[in-house]
C-alpha positions in Angstrom: 5.5 2.8 -15.9 2.4 2.9 -13.9 2.2 5.6 -10.6 1.0 2.3 -8.9 4.6 1.1 -9.1 6.6 3.5 -9.1 4.5 5.4 -5.9 5.2 1.4 -4.4 9.1 1.7 -5.3 9.1 5.2 -3.9 7.8 4.4 -0.7 9.5 1.8 0.4 12.9 3.5 0.0 11.4 6.6 2.5 10.2 3.7 4.1 13.7 2.7 5.7 14.9 5.6 6.1 15.6 6.8 10.3 13.2 9.5 9.9 9.9 7.7 8.4 10.3 4.6 10.6 8.4 6.2 13.5 5.3 7.0 11.1 5.8 3.2 9.0 4.9 1.5 12.8 2.2 3.8 13.8 0.5 3.1 10.4 1.3 -0.7 10.8 -0.1 -1.1 14.4 -2.9 0.3 13.5 -3.5 -2.3 10.6 -2.8 -4.9 13.1 -4.9 -3.8 15.6 -7.7 -3.5 13.2 -6.9 -7.2 11.3 -7.4 -8.4 15.3 -10.1 -6.8 16.0 -12.5 -7.7 12.6 -10.7 -11.3 12.4 -9.3 -12.7 15.8 -6.0 -12.6 17.2 -4.5 -15.4 15.3 -2.5 -14.7 12.2 -3.1 -18.6 11.5 -6.6 -17.9 10.9 -6.8 -14.7 9.8 -5.1 -13.6 6.8 -5.3 -9.3 7.0 -3.5 -10.3 10.1 -0.2 -12.4 8.9 0.3 -9.9 6.2 0.4 -7.1 8.9 2.5 -8.9 10.8 4.7 -9.5 8.1 4.9 -5.8 6.9 5.8 -4.9 10.6 8.9 -7.7 10.6 9.8 -6.2 7.1 10.2 -2.8 8.8 12.1 -4.6 12.1 9.6 -3.5 14.2 10.0 -5.1 17.6 7.9 -7.9 18.6 6.7 -6.4 21.5 5.0 -3.9 19.7 3.5 -6.5 17.5 2.3 -8.4 20.6 0.5 -5.0 22.3 -1.0 -4.4 19.2 -2.8 -7.3 18.5 -4.1 -7.6 22.4 -5.9 -3.9 21.6 -7.3 -5.5 18.8 -8.7 -8.6 20.4 -10.0 -6.2 23.5 -7.0 -7.8 26.1 -5.3 -4.4 26.4 -7.4 -0.5 25.9 -6.5 1.4 22.9 -8.7 3.2 20.4 -11.0 2.5 17.8 -10.5 3.0 14.9 -12.6 3.5 11.9 -11.2 2.6 8.2 -12.5 5.0 5.7 -11.6 5.3 1.9 -11.8 9.0 0.8 -12.2 9.7 -2.8 -11.2 13.2 -5.1 -8.9 14.1 -7.8 -5.1 15.9 -8.2 -4.2 18.3 -10.4 -4.5 17.3 -14.4 -8.0 15.5 -13.2 -6.1 12.6 -11.5 -7.9 9.8 -9.6 -7.1 9.6 -5.7 -8.4 7.0 -3.4 -6.8 8.0 0.0 -7.3 4.5 2.9 -7.3 6.1 6.2 -8.0 4.3 9.8 -9.1 6.8 12.2 -10.6 7.6 15.6 -11.8 11.2 14.5 -13.0 11.1 11.7 -13.9 15.2 11.3 -10.1 16.0 12.1 -9.0 13.4 9.2 -11.4 14.9 6.6 -10.3 18.2 7.2 -6.5 17.3 6.9 -7.1 15.6 3.8 -9.4 18.1 2.0 -6.4 20.5 2.9 -3.8 19.1 1.2 -5.3 18.7 -1.7 -6.7 22.2 -2.0 -3.9 23.4 -1.4 -2.4 21.3 -4.0 -4.7 22.1 -6.7 -6.9 19.1 -6.4 -10.4 18.6 -4.9 -11.8 16.0 -2.4 -14.9 14.6 -4.2 -18.1 12.2 -3.5 -18.2 8.9 -2.4 -17.9 6.4 -5.5 -17.0 9.7 -7.6 -13.8 7.4 -8.6 -13.8 4.5 -7.1 -15.0 2.6 -10.0 -11.8 3.2 -11.9 -9.8 1.1 -9.4 -9.8 -2.6 -9.0 -9.0 -4.7 -5.8 -5.7 -6.9 -6.6 -3.0 -8.8 -4.7 0.5 -7.6 -5.1 3.6 -9.5 -3.8 6.9 -8.4 -4.5 9.9 -10.5 -4.4 13.9 -9.6 -4.7 15.7 -10.3 -8.2 18.5 -12.0 -6.4 15.5 -14.5 -5.0 14.5 -16.2 -9.0 14.6 -15.7 -11.9 12.1 -14.4 -14.0 11.3 -17.2 -16.0 11.0 -19.5 -12.9 8.9 -16.8 -11.0 6.6 -16.7 -14.2 5.7 -20.2 -14.0 5.2 -20.6 -10.0 3.1 -17.7 -9.9 0.7 -18.3 -13.1 0.4 -22.0 -12.3 -0.8 -21.3 -8.5 -3.4 -18.0 -9.8 -1.2 -14.9 -10.6 -2.2 -13.0 -13.5 0.6 -10.9 -14.2 4.1 -10.3 -13.4 5.7 -6.3 -13.6 9.8 -6.5 -14.3 10.9 -2.8 -14.3 14.5 -2.5 -15.3 15.3 0.5 -12.6 13.8 -1.8 -9.5 15.4 -4.4 -7.5 12.0 -5.9 -7.4 9.8 -8.3 -9.0 6.1 -7.5 -9.0 3.0 -10.4 -9.1 -0.3 -8.9 -9.6 -3.1 -11.5 -8.5 -6.8 -11.5 -7.8 -7.6 -10.6 -4.6 -8.8 -13.5 -3.3 -5.7 -15.9 -5.0 -3.2 -13.2 -3.1 -2.6 -15.9 -0.5 -2.5 -19.0 -2.1 0.4 -17.2 -4.7 2.4 -16.2 -1.6 2.2 -19.7 -0.5 3.1 -21.7 -3.8 6.2 -19.3 -4.4 7.1 -19.7 -0.5 6.3 -23.6 -0.9 8.8 -23.2 -3.8 12.0 -21.7 -1.9 11.4 -18.3 -2.9 11.5 -15.9 -0.4 8.7 -13.1 -1.0 9.5 -9.4 0.0 6.0 -8.5 0.8 2.4 -9.1 0.2 -0.7 -6.9 0.4 -4.2 -6.0 -1.3 -4.3 -2.9 -3.1 -6.1 -0.7 -5.6 -4.7 -0.9 -9.2 -6.9 1.8 -12.2 -8.0 0.2 -15.3 -6.5 2.8 -17.0 -3.8 6.0 -16.5 -3.9 9.5 -17.0 -0.1 10.5 -18.8 1.4 14.0 -17.0 4.8 15.3 -18.0 7.3 15.7 -15.0 6.2 19.0 -13.6 2.9 17.7 -13.4 4.2 14.3 -12.1 6.5 16.1 -9.3 3.5 17.9 -8.2 1.5 14.8 -7.6 4.1 12.5 -5.9 4.8 15.3 -3.7 1.0 15.3 -2.9 0.9 11.8 -2.5 4.0 11.8 0.0 2.6 15.0 2.0 -0.8 12.6 2.2 0.9 9.7 3.3 3.0 11.8 5.8 -0.8 12.1 7.7 -1.3 9.8 10.5 -4.3 8.8 10.1 -3.8 8.0 6.3 -3.0 4.2 5.4 -2.5 4.0 1.6 -2.9 6.1 -1.3 -3.6 4.8 -5.1 -3.5 7.6 -8.0 -4.2 7.1 -11.9 -1.2 8.6 -13.0 1.3 7.3 -15.2 4.9 8.7 -15.1 7.0 9.9 -18.0 10.2 7.8 -19.0 13.0 8.5 -17.0 11.1 10.2 -14.3 12.8 10.5 -10.9 11.0 12.4 -8.2 14.0 15.2 -7.1 14.0 13.7 -3.0 13.4 10.1 -3.8 
């Protein structure tokens, strides 16, 4: 079980609780705003915006919130100007971390991230120190009740998918694509009558570092703490979890 896959499962569970929903809304609003600013406010012609809107709907964000976020991005409404930054560093056991942020205050963001990394025994690194260990990929999740594994694999591979993961303990299949083909695979699945739970561009490591349960717990706690920061959008790591591992608060 890869750190990426397990962390994705944990985040899905955490994000659906009432205590997390406010922070999820804040992060998705930022993504919608930035996507609209970069690619325009029409989701039909802006894949990134359409993906962000789908995520907002997944978490039952009200339509008015989505509309205002788009209008802030296009300049129709006033709003903060967010800067996209990818921070790189290390956790304990030499685990590589990529931390994707959107911020209107770079100094505040880097100070908060550095504090959490130092507190957990890690450190913030130079630009480029770990990014080379990851590849940008597309991931699509499908509820296992929506299709059989064989059916899903046939459609996805024909549309250009690279791989499909079926972890027994997860309620979703995970399809891996290139960053450029995620939209084509998603469209092929929808056109075949298969509901897509989520689709996104992510960073997947080329290789994984094996860790024991105690180290895994500390790393999950660190990623959870980073995810709690308002400016942090996503965290990617290259650690592999022990078989049967489950964090104490998941």
